[in-house]
PDBQT receptor file of N, H, CA, C and O in Angstrom, charges set to zero:
ATOM      1  N   MET A   1       0.959  -0.912   0.020  1.00  0.00    +0.000 N 
ATOM      2  CA  MET A   1      -0.235  -0.045   0.057  1.00  0.00    +0.000 C 
ATOM      3  C   MET A   1       0.757   1.143   0.035  1.00  0.00    +0.000 C 
ATOM      4  O   MET A   1       1.657   1.160   0.876  1.00  0.00    +0.000 OA
ATOM      5  N   THR A   2       0.668   1.946  -0.701  1.00  0.00    +0.000 N 
ATOM      6  H   THR A   2      -0.063   1.932  -1.384  1.00  0.00    +0.000 HD
ATOM      7  CA  THR A   2       1.104   3.437  -0.838  1.00  0.00    +0.000 C 
ATOM      8  C   THR A   2       0.675   4.726  -0.477  1.00  0.00    +0.000 C 
ATOM      9  O   THR A   2      -0.467   5.063  -0.789  1.00  0.00    +0.000 OA
ATOM     10  N   SER A   3       1.510   5.606   0.214  1.00  0.00    +0.000 N 
ATOM     11  H   SER A   3       2.438   5.332   0.468  1.00  0.00    +0.000 HD
ATOM     12  CA  SER A   3       0.884   6.736   0.853  1.00  0.00    +0.000 C 
ATOM     13  C   SER A   3      -0.507   7.117   0.268  1.00  0.00    +0.000 C 
ATOM     14  O   SER A   3      -1.597   7.171   0.838  1.00  0.00    +0.000 OA
ATOM     15  N   HIS A   4      -0.128   7.398  -1.191  1.00  0.00    +0.000 N 
ATOM     16  H   HIS A   4       0.758   7.354  -1.653  1.00  0.00    +0.000 HD
ATOM     17  CA  HIS A   4      -1.240   7.809  -2.173  1.00  0.00    +0.000 C 
ATOM     18  C   HIS A   4      -2.608   7.060  -2.017  1.00  0.00    +0.000 C 
ATOM     19  O   HIS A   4      -3.713   7.600  -1.977  1.00  0.00    +0.000 OA
ATOM     20  N   MET A   5      -2.323   5.649  -1.931  1.00  0.00    +0.000 N 
ATOM     21  H   MET A   5      -1.425   5.210  -1.963  1.00  0.00    +0.000 HD
ATOM     22  CA  MET A   5      -3.480   4.567  -1.570  1.00  0.00    +0.000 C 
ATOM     23  C   MET A   5      -4.381   5.325  -0.315  1.00  0.00    +0.000 C 
ATOM     24  O   MET A   5      -5.470   5.890  -0.410  1.00  0.00    +0.000 OA
ATOM     25  N   LEU A   6      -3.489   5.117   0.928  1.00  0.00    +0.000 N 
ATOM     26  H   LEU A   6      -2.603   4.658   1.004  1.00  0.00    +0.000 HD
ATOM     27  CA  LEU A   6      -3.770   5.851   2.009  1.00  0.00    +0.000 C 
ATOM     28  C   LEU A   6      -4.625   7.180   2.272  1.00  0.00    +0.000 C 
ATOM     29  O   LEU A   6      -5.607   7.326   3.000  1.00  0.00    +0.000 OA
ATOM     30  N   ARG A   7      -4.105   7.903   1.639  1.00  0.00    +0.000 N 
ATOM     31  H   ARG A   7      -3.307   7.784   1.047  1.00  0.00    +0.000 HD
ATOM     32  CA  ARG A   7      -4.673   9.451   1.128  1.00  0.00    +0.000 C 
ATOM     33  C   ARG A   7      -5.908   9.235   0.578  1.00  0.00    +0.000 C 
ATOM     34  O   ARG A   7      -6.868   9.533   1.288  1.00  0.00    +0.000 OA
ATOM     35  N   HIS A   8      -6.215   8.590  -1.006  1.00  0.00    +0.000 N 
ATOM     36  H   HIS A   8      -5.435   8.348  -1.583  1.00  0.00    +0.000 HD
ATOM     37  CA  HIS A   8      -7.322   8.465  -1.681  1.00  0.00    +0.000 C 
ATOM     38  C   HIS A   8      -8.312   7.431  -0.684  1.00  0.00    +0.000 C 
ATOM     39  O   HIS A   8      -9.515   7.540  -0.922  1.00  0.00    +0.000 OA
ATOM     40  N   THR A   9      -8.021   6.675   0.147  1.00  0.00    +0.000 N 
ATOM     41  H   THR A   9      -7.044   6.585   0.341  1.00  0.00    +0.000 HD
ATOM     42  CA  THR A   9      -8.947   6.058   1.100  1.00  0.00    +0.000 C 
ATOM     43  C   THR A   9      -9.332   7.126   2.093  1.00  0.00    +0.000 C 
ATOM     44  O   THR A   9     -10.517   7.421   2.249  1.00  0.00    +0.000 OA
ATOM     45  N   ALA A  10      -8.477   7.645   2.692  1.00  0.00    +0.000 N 
ATOM     46  H   ALA A  10      -7.514   7.405   2.565  1.00  0.00    +0.000 HD
ATOM     47  CA  ALA A  10      -8.974   8.600   3.768  1.00  0.00    +0.000 C 
ATOM     48  C   ALA A  10     -10.335   9.819   3.208  1.00  0.00    +0.000 C 
ATOM     49  O   ALA A  10     -11.409  10.130   3.723  1.00  0.00    +0.000 OA
ATOM     50  N   ALA A  11      -9.726  10.198   2.100  1.00  0.00    +0.000 N 
ATOM     51  H   ALA A  11      -8.853   9.946   1.682  1.00  0.00    +0.000 HD
ATOM     52  CA  ALA A  11     -10.659  11.277   1.605  1.00  0.00    +0.000 C 
ATOM     53  C   ALA A  11     -11.877  10.658   0.888  1.00  0.00    +0.000 C 
ATOM     54  O   ALA A  11     -12.774  11.418   0.522  1.00  0.00    +0.000 OA
ATOM     55  N   SER A  12     -11.999   8.988   0.601  1.00  0.00    +0.000 N 
ATOM     56  H   SER A  12     -11.270   8.370   0.898  1.00  0.00    +0.000 HD
ATOM     57  CA  SER A  12     -13.024   8.671   0.109  1.00  0.00    +0.000 C 
ATOM     58  C   SER A  12     -14.165   8.181   1.314  1.00  0.00    +0.000 C 
ATOM     59  O   SER A  12     -15.376   8.130   1.099  1.00  0.00    +0.000 OA
ATOM     60  N   MET A  13     -13.388   7.767   2.867  1.00  0.00    +0.000 N 
ATOM     61  H   MET A  13     -12.404   7.809   3.041  1.00  0.00    +0.000 HD
ATOM     62  CA  MET A  13     -14.156   7.448   3.797  1.00  0.00    +0.000 C 
ATOM     63  C   MET A  13     -14.626   8.757   4.215  1.00  0.00    +0.000 C 
ATOM     64  O   MET A  13     -15.835   8.704   4.445  1.00  0.00    +0.000 OA
ATOM     65  N   TRP A  14     -14.105   9.977   4.412  1.00  0.00    +0.000 N 
ATOM     66  H   TRP A  14     -13.123  10.020   4.226  1.00  0.00    +0.000 HD
ATOM     67  CA  TRP A  14     -14.265  11.526   5.002  1.00  0.00    +0.000 C 
ATOM     68  C   TRP A  14     -15.815  11.752   4.363  1.00  0.00    +0.000 C 
ATOM     69  O   TRP A  14     -16.801  11.888   5.087  1.00  0.00    +0.000 OA
ATOM     70  N   LEU A  15     -15.870  11.769   2.764  1.00  0.00    +0.000 N 
ATOM     71  H   LEU A  15     -15.069  11.658   2.176  1.00  0.00    +0.000 HD
ATOM     72  CA  LEU A  15     -17.068  11.946   2.078  1.00  0.00    +0.000 C 
ATOM     73  C   LEU A  15     -18.297  11.114   2.159  1.00  0.00    +0.000 C 
ATOM     74  O   LEU A  15     -19.436  11.493   1.886  1.00  0.00    +0.000 OA
ATOM     75  N   ASP A  16     -17.890   9.791   2.617  1.00  0.00    +0.000 N 
ATOM     76  H   ASP A  16     -16.965   9.482   2.838  1.00  0.00    +0.000 HD
ATOM     77  CA  ASP A  16     -18.840   8.612   2.577  1.00  0.00    +0.000 C 
ATOM     78  C   ASP A  16     -19.395   9.026   3.930  1.00  0.00    +0.000 C 
ATOM     79  O   ASP A  16     -20.620   9.102   4.027  1.00  0.00    +0.000 OA
ATOM     80  N   GLU A  17     -18.631   9.306   4.997  1.00  0.00    +0.000 N 
ATOM     81  H   GLU A  17     -17.636   9.245   4.919  1.00  0.00    +0.000 HD
ATOM     82  CA  GLU A  17     -19.094   9.838   6.146  1.00  0.00    +0.000 C 
ATOM     83  C   GLU A  17     -20.141  11.072   6.517  1.00  0.00    +0.000 C 
ATOM     84  O   GLU A  17     -20.963  11.207   7.424  1.00  0.00    +0.000 OA
ATOM     85  N   GLY A  18     -19.769  11.847   5.488  1.00  0.00    +0.000 N 
ATOM     86  H   GLY A  18     -19.102  11.737   4.751  1.00  0.00    +0.000 HD
ATOM     87  CA  GLY A  18     -20.294  13.012   5.386  1.00  0.00    +0.000 C 
ATOM     88  C   GLY A  18     -19.906  14.484   5.448  1.00  0.00    +0.000 C 
ATOM     89  O   GLY A  18     -20.536  15.502   5.162  1.00  0.00    +0.000 OA
ATOM     90  N   VAL A  19     -18.664  14.280   5.912  1.00  0.00    +0.000 N 
ATOM     91  H   VAL A  19     -18.151  13.453   6.143  1.00  0.00    +0.000 HD
ATOM     92  CA  VAL A  19     -17.824  15.529   6.047  1.00  0.00    +0.000 C 
ATOM     93  C   VAL A  19     -17.630  16.388   4.762  1.00  0.00    +0.000 C 
ATOM     94  O   VAL A  19     -17.470  15.804   3.690  1.00  0.00    +0.000 OA
ATOM     95  N   ASP A  20     -17.635  17.883   4.825  1.00  0.00    +0.000 N 
ATOM     96  H   ASP A  20     -17.765  18.358   5.696  1.00  0.00    +0.000 HD
ATOM     97  CA  ASP A  20     -18.072  18.475   3.976  1.00  0.00    +0.000 C 
ATOM     98  C   ASP A  20     -16.893  18.660   2.713  1.00  0.00    +0.000 C 
ATOM     99  O   ASP A  20     -15.709  18.629   3.047  1.00  0.00    +0.000 OA
ATOM    100  N   PRO A  21     -17.187  18.819   1.524  1.00  0.00    +0.000 N 
ATOM    101  CA  PRO A  21     -15.970  18.630   0.625  1.00  0.00    +0.000 C 
ATOM    102  C   PRO A  21     -14.926  19.869   1.010  1.00  0.00    +0.000 C 
ATOM    103  O   PRO A  21     -13.740  19.550   1.097  1.00  0.00    +0.000 OA
ATOM    104  N   GLY A  22     -15.274  21.223   1.242  1.00  0.00    +0.000 N 
ATOM    105  H   GLY A  22     -16.238  21.482   1.171  1.00  0.00    +0.000 HD
ATOM    106  CA  GLY A  22     -14.473  21.956   1.657  1.00  0.00    +0.000 C 
ATOM    107  C   GLY A  22     -13.349  21.419   2.620  1.00  0.00    +0.000 C 
ATOM    108  O   GLY A  22     -12.162  21.606   2.353  1.00  0.00    +0.000 OA
ATOM    109  N   SER A  23     -13.743  20.770   3.707  1.00  0.00    +0.000 N 
ATOM    110  H   SER A  23     -14.707  20.618   3.924  1.00  0.00    +0.000 HD
ATOM    111  CA  SER A  23     -12.930  20.402   4.675  1.00  0.00    +0.000 C 
ATOM    112  C   SER A  23     -11.859  19.205   4.509  1.00  0.00    +0.000 C 
ATOM    113  O   SER A  23     -10.856  19.009   5.195  1.00  0.00    +0.000 OA
ATOM    114  N   VAL A  24     -12.399  18.370   3.285  1.00  0.00    +0.000 N 
ATOM    115  H   VAL A  24     -13.214  18.530   2.728  1.00  0.00    +0.000 HD
ATOM    116  CA  VAL A  24     -11.948  17.335   2.658  1.00  0.00    +0.000 C 
ATOM    117  C   VAL A  24     -10.590  18.069   1.985  1.00  0.00    +0.000 C 
ATOM    118  O   VAL A  24      -9.417  17.763   2.199  1.00  0.00    +0.000 OA
ATOM    119  N   ARG A  25     -11.108  19.139   1.100  1.00  0.00    +0.000 N 
ATOM    120  H   ARG A  25     -12.061  19.388   0.925  1.00  0.00    +0.000 HD
ATOM    121  CA  ARG A  25     -10.182  19.927   0.429  1.00  0.00    +0.000 C 
ATOM    122  C   ARG A  25      -8.973  20.305   1.015  1.00  0.00    +0.000 C 
ATOM    123  O   ARG A  25      -7.860  20.129   0.518  1.00  0.00    +0.000 OA
ATOM    124  N   ARG A  26      -9.330  21.041   2.519  1.00  0.00    +0.000 N 
ATOM    125  H   ARG A  26     -10.234  21.183   2.922  1.00  0.00    +0.000 HD
ATOM    126  CA  ARG A  26      -8.081  21.711   3.218  1.00  0.00    +0.000 C 
ATOM    127  C   ARG A  26      -7.263  20.130   3.714  1.00  0.00    +0.000 C 
ATOM    128  O   ARG A  26      -6.040  20.050   3.824  1.00  0.00    +0.000 OA
ATOM    129  N   ALA A  27      -7.971  19.260   3.903  1.00  0.00    +0.000 N 
ATOM    130  H   ALA A  27      -8.965  19.325   3.813  1.00  0.00    +0.000 HD
ATOM    131  CA  ALA A  27      -6.982  18.275   4.527  1.00  0.00    +0.000 C 
ATOM    132  C   ALA A  27      -6.102  17.640   3.456  1.00  0.00    +0.000 C 
ATOM    133  O   ALA A  27      -4.982  17.138   3.551  1.00  0.00    +0.000 OA
ATOM    134  N   LEU A  28      -6.832  17.784   2.516  1.00  0.00    +0.000 N 
ATOM    135  H   LEU A  28      -7.742  18.192   2.439  1.00  0.00    +0.000 HD
ATOM    136  CA  LEU A  28      -5.639  16.970   1.415  1.00  0.00    +0.000 C 
ATOM    137  C   LEU A  28      -4.491  18.154   0.756  1.00  0.00    +0.000 C 
ATOM    138  O   LEU A  28      -3.434  17.826   0.218  1.00  0.00    +0.000 OA
ATOM    139  N   GLY A  29      -4.960  19.572   0.932  1.00  0.00    +0.000 N 
ATOM    140  H   GLY A  29      -5.819  19.839   1.369  1.00  0.00    +0.000 HD
ATOM    141  CA  GLY A  29      -4.066  20.212   0.461  1.00  0.00    +0.000 C 
ATOM    142  C   GLY A  29      -4.293  20.680  -0.761  1.00  0.00    +0.000 C 
ATOM    143  O   GLY A  29      -3.331  21.145  -1.371  1.00  0.00    +0.000 OA
ATOM    144  N   HIS A  30      -5.449  20.665  -1.313  1.00  0.00    +0.000 N 
ATOM    145  H   HIS A  30      -6.230  20.287  -0.817  1.00  0.00    +0.000 HD
ATOM    146  CA  HIS A  30      -5.824  20.944  -2.703  1.00  0.00    +0.000 C 
ATOM    147  C   HIS A  30      -6.274  22.633  -2.561  1.00  0.00    +0.000 C 
ATOM    148  O   HIS A  30      -7.025  23.118  -1.714  1.00  0.00    +0.000 OA
ATOM    149  N   ARG A  31      -5.580  23.312  -3.640  1.00  0.00    +0.000 N 
ATOM    150  H   ARG A  31      -4.971  22.918  -4.328  1.00  0.00    +0.000 HD
ATOM    151  CA  ARG A  31      -5.816  24.649  -3.665  1.00  0.00    +0.000 C 
ATOM    152  C   ARG A  31      -7.247  24.889  -4.079  1.00  0.00    +0.000 C 
ATOM    153  O   ARG A  31      -7.914  25.762  -3.523  1.00  0.00    +0.000 OA
ATOM    154  N   ASP A  32      -7.646  24.267  -4.873  1.00  0.00    +0.000 N 
ATOM    155  H   ASP A  32      -7.104  23.558  -5.324  1.00  0.00    +0.000 HD
ATOM    156  CA  ASP A  32      -9.102  24.470  -5.569  1.00  0.00    +0.000 C 
ATOM    157  C   ASP A  32      -9.944  23.099  -5.226  1.00  0.00    +0.000 C 
ATOM    158  O   ASP A  32      -9.576  21.925  -5.185  1.00  0.00    +0.000 OA
ATOM    159  N   ILE A  33     -11.049  23.634  -5.026  1.00  0.00    +0.000 N 
ATOM    160  H   ILE A  33     -11.348  24.588  -5.059  1.00  0.00    +0.000 HD
ATOM    161  CA  ILE A  33     -12.188  22.538  -4.397  1.00  0.00    +0.000 C 
ATOM    162  C   ILE A  33     -12.629  21.771  -6.004  1.00  0.00    +0.000 C 
ATOM    163  O   ILE A  33     -13.410  20.820  -6.011  1.00  0.00    +0.000 OA
ATOM    164  N   LYS A  34     -12.173  22.184  -6.988  1.00  0.00    +0.000 N 
ATOM    165  H   LYS A  34     -11.538  22.956  -6.982  1.00  0.00    +0.000 HD
ATOM    166  CA  LYS A  34     -12.863  21.361  -8.292  1.00  0.00    +0.000 C 
ATOM    167  C   LYS A  34     -11.612  20.449  -8.202  1.00  0.00    +0.000 C 
ATOM    168  O   LYS A  34     -11.873  19.398  -8.786  1.00  0.00    +0.000 OA
ATOM    169  N   ILE A  35     -10.435  20.445  -7.729  1.00  0.00    +0.000 N 
ATOM    170  H   ILE A  35     -10.223  21.300  -7.255  1.00  0.00    +0.000 HD
ATOM    171  CA  ILE A  35      -9.672  19.194  -7.825  1.00  0.00    +0.000 C 
ATOM    172  C   ILE A  35     -10.158  18.275  -7.034  1.00  0.00    +0.000 C 
ATOM    173  O   ILE A  35     -10.219  17.105  -7.412  1.00  0.00    +0.000 OA
ATOM    174  N   THR A  36     -10.551  18.637  -5.898  1.00  0.00    +0.000 N 
ATOM    175  H   THR A  36     -10.501  19.587  -5.591  1.00  0.00    +0.000 HD
ATOM    176  CA  THR A  36     -10.970  17.548  -4.561  1.00  0.00    +0.000 C 
ATOM    177  C   THR A  36     -12.558  16.947  -5.351  1.00  0.00    +0.000 C 
ATOM    178  O   THR A  36     -12.739  15.729  -5.344  1.00  0.00    +0.000 OA
ATOM    179  N   LEU A  37     -13.550  17.790  -5.945  1.00  0.00    +0.000 N 
ATOM    180  H   LEU A  37     -13.404  18.779  -5.950  1.00  0.00    +0.000 HD
ATOM    181  CA  LEU A  37     -14.857  17.228  -6.320  1.00  0.00    +0.000 C 
ATOM    182  C   LEU A  37     -14.317  16.520  -7.753  1.00  0.00    +0.000 C 
ATOM    183  O   LEU A  37     -14.975  15.565  -8.168  1.00  0.00    +0.000 OA
ATOM    184  N   GLY A  38     -13.365  16.876  -8.373  1.00  0.00    +0.000 N 
ATOM    185  H   GLY A  38     -12.831  17.652  -8.036  1.00  0.00    +0.000 HD
ATOM    186  CA  GLY A  38     -13.134  16.094  -9.680  1.00  0.00    +0.000 C 
ATOM    187  C   GLY A  38     -12.839  14.630  -9.244  1.00  0.00    +0.000 C 
ATOM    188  O   GLY A  38     -13.172  13.674  -9.943  1.00  0.00    +0.000 OA
ATOM    189  N   LEU A  39     -12.402  14.545  -8.433  1.00  0.00    +0.000 N 
ATOM    190  H   LEU A  39     -12.131  15.322  -7.865  1.00  0.00    +0.000 HD
ATOM    191  CA  LEU A  39     -11.385  13.150  -7.883  1.00  0.00    +0.000 C 
ATOM    192  C   LEU A  39     -12.545  12.399  -6.891  1.00  0.00    +0.000 C 
ATOM    193  O   LEU A  39     -12.551  11.169  -6.840  1.00  0.00    +0.000 OA
ATOM    194  N   TYR A  40     -13.536  13.198  -6.100  1.00  0.00    +0.000 N 
ATOM    195  H   TYR A  40     -13.531  14.197  -6.141  1.00  0.00    +0.000 HD
ATOM    196  CA  TYR A  40     -14.050  12.344  -4.997  1.00  0.00    +0.000 C 
ATOM    197  C   TYR A  40     -15.482  12.544  -5.359  1.00  0.00    +0.000 C 
ATOM    198  O   TYR A  40     -16.278  11.776  -4.818  1.00  0.00    +0.000 OA
ATOM    199  N   ALA A  41     -15.979  13.503  -6.234  1.00  0.00    +0.000 N 
ATOM    200  H   ALA A  41     -15.332  14.127  -6.673  1.00  0.00    +0.000 HD
ATOM    201  CA  ALA A  41     -17.465  13.803  -6.113  1.00  0.00    +0.000 C 
ATOM    202  C   ALA A  41     -18.461  12.512  -6.149  1.00  0.00    +0.000 C 
ATOM    203  O   ALA A  41     -19.527  12.444  -5.538  1.00  0.00    +0.000 OA
ATOM    204  N   HIS A  42     -17.924  11.534  -6.959  1.00  0.00    +0.000 N 
ATOM    205  H   HIS A  42     -17.058  11.589  -7.457  1.00  0.00    +0.000 HD
ATOM    206  CA  HIS A  42     -18.817  10.092  -6.792  1.00  0.00    +0.000 C 
ATOM    207  C   HIS A  42     -18.789   9.575  -5.562  1.00  0.00    +0.000 C 
ATOM    208  O   HIS A  42     -19.635   8.730  -5.267  1.00  0.00    +0.000 OA
ATOM    209  N   MET A  43     -17.826   9.979  -4.630  1.00  0.00    +0.000 N 
ATOM    210  H   MET A  43     -17.139  10.666  -4.870  1.00  0.00    +0.000 HD
ATOM    211  CA  MET A  43     -18.336   9.535  -3.288  1.00  0.00    +0.000 C 
ATOM    212  C   MET A  43     -19.378  10.095  -2.257  1.00  0.00    +0.000 C 
ATOM    213  O   MET A  43     -19.797   9.440  -1.302  1.00  0.00    +0.000 OA
ATOM    214  N   ILE A  44     -19.743  11.363  -2.553  1.00  0.00    +0.000 N 
ATOM    215  H   ILE A  44     -19.403  11.895  -3.329  1.00  0.00    +0.000 HD
ATOM    216  CA  ILE A  44     -20.767  12.124  -1.997  1.00  0.00    +0.000 C 
ATOM    217  C   ILE A  44     -22.055  11.306  -1.986  1.00  0.00    +0.000 C 
ATOM    218  O   ILE A  44     -22.788  11.521  -2.951  1.00  0.00    +0.000 OA
ATOM    219  N   LYS A  45     -22.526  10.323  -1.001  1.00  0.00    +0.000 N 
ATOM    220  H   LYS A  45     -21.931  10.148  -0.217  1.00  0.00    +0.000 HD
ATOM    221  CA  LYS A  45     -23.737   9.535  -1.184  1.00  0.00    +0.000 C 
ATOM    222  C   LYS A  45     -24.736  10.622  -1.176  1.00  0.00    +0.000 C 
ATOM    223  O   LYS A  45     -24.557  11.697  -0.603  1.00  0.00    +0.000 OA
ATOM    224  N   GLY A  46     -25.952  10.248  -1.936  1.00  0.00    +0.000 N 
ATOM    225  H   GLY A  46     -26.097   9.374  -2.401  1.00  0.00    +0.000 HD
ATOM    226  CA  GLY A  46     -27.294  11.092  -2.065  1.00  0.00    +0.000 C 
ATOM    227  C   GLY A  46     -27.100  12.478  -2.330  1.00  0.00    +0.000 C 
ATOM    228  O   GLY A  46     -28.137  13.114  -2.144  1.00  0.00    +0.000 OA
ATOM    229  N   SER A  47     -26.224  13.102  -2.666  1.00  0.00    +0.000 N 
ATOM    230  H   SER A  47     -25.381  12.586  -2.817  1.00  0.00    +0.000 HD
ATOM    231  CA  SER A  47     -26.524  14.556  -2.974  1.00  0.00    +0.000 C 
ATOM    232  C   SER A  47     -27.041  15.094  -3.329  1.00  0.00    +0.000 C 
ATOM    233  O   SER A  47     -27.152  16.286  -3.042  1.00  0.00    +0.000 OA
ATOM    234  N   ALA A  48     -27.757  14.365  -4.318  1.00  0.00    +0.000 N 
ATOM    235  H   ALA A  48     -27.667  13.397  -4.551  1.00  0.00    +0.000 HD
ATOM    236  CA  ALA A  48     -28.869  14.899  -5.137  1.00  0.00    +0.000 C 
ATOM    237  C   ALA A  48     -30.129  14.623  -4.361  1.00  0.00    +0.000 C 
ATOM    238  O   ALA A  48     -31.135  15.322  -4.484  1.00  0.00    +0.000 OA
ATOM    239  N   VAL A  49     -30.039  13.506  -3.494  1.00  0.00    +0.000 N 
ATOM    240  H   VAL A  49     -29.222  12.938  -3.394  1.00  0.00    +0.000 HD
ATOM    241  CA  VAL A  49     -31.211  13.502  -2.888  1.00  0.00    +0.000 C 
ATOM    242  C   VAL A  49     -31.365  14.599  -1.607  1.00  0.00    +0.000 C 
ATOM    243  O   VAL A  49     -32.490  14.895  -1.203  1.00  0.00    +0.000 OA
ATOM    244  N   ARG A  50     -30.063  15.219  -0.959  1.00  0.00    +0.000 N 
ATOM    245  H   ARG A  50     -29.149  14.978  -1.288  1.00  0.00    +0.000 HD
ATOM    246  CA  ARG A  50     -29.790  16.054  -0.041  1.00  0.00    +0.000 C 
ATOM    247  C   ARG A  50     -30.306  17.617  -0.584  1.00  0.00    +0.000 C 
ATOM    248  O   ARG A  50     -30.927  18.493   0.019  1.00  0.00    +0.000 OA
ATOM    249  N   LEU A  51     -29.828  17.572  -1.838  1.00  0.00    +0.000 N 
ATOM    250  H   LEU A  51     -29.324  16.861  -2.327  1.00  0.00    +0.000 HD
ATOM    251  CA  LEU A  51     -30.174  18.751  -2.475  1.00  0.00    +0.000 C 
ATOM    252  C   LEU A  51     -31.818  18.967  -2.478  1.00  0.00    +0.000 C 
ATOM    253  O   LEU A  51     -32.409  19.926  -1.981  1.00  0.00    +0.000 OA
ATOM    254  N   ALA A  52     -32.350  17.946  -3.097  1.00  0.00    +0.000 N 
ATOM    255  H   ALA A  52     -31.870  17.167  -3.502  1.00  0.00    +0.000 HD
ATOM    256  CA  ALA A  52     -33.586  18.324  -3.450  1.00  0.00    +0.000 C 
ATOM    257  C   ALA A  52     -34.706  18.712  -2.013  1.00  0.00    +0.000 C 
ATOM    258  O   ALA A  52     -35.595  19.562  -1.947  1.00  0.00    +0.000 OA
ATOM    259  N   GLU A  53     -34.215  17.685  -0.939  1.00  0.00    +0.000 N 
ATOM    260  H   GLU A  53     -33.493  16.995  -0.993  1.00  0.00    +0.000 HD
ATOM    261  CA  GLU A  53     -34.917  17.867   0.240  1.00  0.00    +0.000 C 
ATOM    262  C   GLU A  53     -34.531  18.907   0.897  1.00  0.00    +0.000 C 
ATOM    263  O   GLU A  53     -35.345  19.440   1.651  1.00  0.00    +0.000 OA
ATOM    264  N   SER A  54     -33.244  19.425   0.772  1.00  0.00    +0.000 N 
ATOM    265  H   SER A  54     -32.583  18.992   0.159  1.00  0.00    +0.000 HD
ATOM    266  CA  SER A  54     -32.847  21.244   1.057  1.00  0.00    +0.000 C 
ATOM    267  C   SER A  54     -33.731  22.071   0.364  1.00  0.00    +0.000 C 
ATOM    268  O   SER A  54     -34.065  23.057   1.022  1.00  0.00    +0.000 OA
ATOM    269  N   VAL A  55     -34.273  21.980  -0.880  1.00  0.00    +0.000 N 
ATOM    270  H   VAL A  55     -34.001  21.180  -1.414  1.00  0.00    +0.000 HD
ATOM    271  CA  VAL A  55     -34.906  23.037  -1.616  1.00  0.00    +0.000 C 
ATOM    272  C   VAL A  55     -36.716  22.672  -1.016  1.00  0.00    +0.000 C 
ATOM    273  O   VAL A  55     -37.529  23.574  -0.818  1.00  0.00    +0.000 OA
ATOM    274  N   CYS A  56     -36.993  21.316  -0.835  1.00  0.00    +0.000 N 
ATOM    275  H   CYS A  56     -36.332  20.583  -0.996  1.00  0.00    +0.000 HD
ATOM    276  CA  CYS A  56     -38.278  21.319  -0.371  1.00  0.00    +0.000 C 
ATOM    277  C   CYS A  56     -38.665  21.755   1.035  1.00  0.00    +0.000 C 
ATOM    278  O   CYS A  56     -39.838  21.966   1.340  1.00  0.00    +0.000 OA
ATOM    279  N   ARG A  57     -37.637  21.885   1.893  1.00  0.00    +0.000 N 
ATOM    280  H   ARG A  57     -36.683  21.713   1.646  1.00  0.00    +0.000 HD
ATOM    281  CA  ARG A  57     -37.551  22.225   3.297  1.00  0.00    +0.000 C 
ATOM    282  C   ARG A  57     -37.880  23.785   3.432  1.00  0.00    +0.000 C 
ATOM    283  O   ARG A  57     -38.627  24.339   4.239  1.00  0.00    +0.000 OA
ATOM    284  N   ARG A  58     -37.082  24.347   2.374  1.00  0.00    +0.000 N 
ATOM    285  H   ARG A  58     -36.476  23.897   1.718  1.00  0.00    +0.000 HD
ATOM    286  CA  ARG A  58     -37.033  25.795   2.075  1.00  0.00    +0.000 C 
ATOM    287  C   ARG A  58     -38.430  26.540   1.254  1.00  0.00    +0.000 C 
ATOM    288  O   ARG A  58     -38.880  27.681   1.148  1.00  0.00    +0.000 OA
ATOM    289  N   MET A  59     -38.714  25.465   0.871  1.00  0.00    +0.000 N 
ATOM    290  H   MET A  59     -38.348  24.539   0.957  1.00  0.00    +0.000 HD
ATOM    291  CA  MET A  59     -39.994  25.953   0.078  1.00  0.00    +0.000 C 
ATOM    292  C   MET A  59     -41.281  25.476   0.571  1.00  0.00    +0.000 C 
ATOM    293  O   MET A  59     -42.278  26.072   0.163  1.00  0.00    +0.000 OA
ATOM    294  N   VAL A  60     -41.436  24.452   1.422  1.00  0.00    +0.000 N 
ATOM    295  H   VAL A  60     -40.626  23.968   1.754  1.00  0.00    +0.000 HD
ATOM    296  CA  VAL A  60     -42.793  23.818   2.032  1.00  0.00    +0.000 C 
ATOM    297  C   VAL A  60     -42.663  23.468   3.321  1.00  0.00    +0.000 C 
ATOM    298  O   VAL A  60     -43.709  23.270   3.938  1.00  0.00    +0.000 OA
ATOM    299  N   GLY A  61     -41.344  23.306   4.043  1.00  0.00    +0.000 N 
ATOM    300  H   GLY A  61     -40.494  23.467   3.541  1.00  0.00    +0.000 HD
ATOM    301  CA  GLY A  61     -40.973  23.357   5.496  1.00  0.00    +0.000 C 
ATOM    302  C   GLY A  61     -40.588  21.922   5.583  1.00  0.00    +0.000 C 
ATOM    303  O   GLY A  61     -40.428  21.382   4.488  1.00  0.00    +0.000 OA
ATOM    304  N   PRO A  62     -40.397  21.165   6.664  1.00  0.00    +0.000 N 
ATOM    305  CA  PRO A  62     -39.808  20.087   7.087  1.00  0.00    +0.000 C 
ATOM    306  C   PRO A  62     -40.461  18.980   6.237  1.00  0.00    +0.000 C 
ATOM    307  O   PRO A  62     -41.683  19.052   6.106  1.00  0.00    +0.000 OA
ATOM    308  N   ILE A  63     -39.815  17.984   5.654  1.00  0.00    +0.000 N 
ATOM    309  H   ILE A  63     -38.822  17.927   5.760  1.00  0.00    +0.000 HD
ATOM    310  CA  ILE A  63     -39.795  16.511   5.344  1.00  0.00    +0.000 C 
ATOM    311  C   ILE A  63     -40.284  15.738   6.374  1.00  0.00    +0.000 C 
ATOM    312  O   ILE A  63     -39.713  15.643   7.460  1.00  0.00    +0.000 OA
ATOM    313  N   ALA A  64     -41.343  15.164   6.077  1.00  0.00    +0.000 N 
ATOM    314  H   ALA A  64     -41.807  15.242   5.195  1.00  0.00    +0.000 HD
ATOM    315  CA  ALA A  64     -41.626  13.673   6.950  1.00  0.00    +0.000 C 
ATOM    316  C   ALA A  64     -40.644  12.780   7.304  1.00  0.00    +0.000 C 
ATOM    317  O   ALA A  64     -39.939  12.725   6.297  1.00  0.00    +0.000 OA
ATOM    318  N   PRO A  65     -40.258  12.177   7.986  1.00  0.00    +0.000 N 
ATOM    319  CA  PRO A  65     -39.380  11.107   7.757  1.00  0.00    +0.000 C 
ATOM    320  C   PRO A  65     -39.639  10.058   7.294  1.00  0.00    +0.000 C 
ATOM    321  O   PRO A  65     -40.838   9.781   7.246  1.00  0.00    +0.000 OA
ATOM    322  N   ARG A  66     -38.832   9.236   6.863  1.00  0.00    +0.000 N 
ATOM    323  H   ARG A  66     -37.858   9.461   6.901  1.00  0.00    +0.000 HD
ATOM    324  CA  ARG A  66     -39.078   8.019   5.800  1.00  0.00    +0.000 C 
ATOM    325  C   ARG A  66     -39.379   6.989   6.708  1.00  0.00    +0.000 C 
ATOM    326  O   ARG A  66     -39.637   5.858   6.295  1.00  0.00    +0.000 OA
TER     327      ARG A  66
């Protein structure tokens, strides 16, 4: 295992756990969030669902639990 593999694993796990991409960017030392998102955006689980829920909450109020 290389240090690069450990770094990639850590970033993937952070995003899988819901850590915000900006914090991951800083931890990895990327200058631009585009680099972080370009490499790891696929790891952000349910981001489309969270986006839709956020819009709904702001428009119609809280969403009932599933």
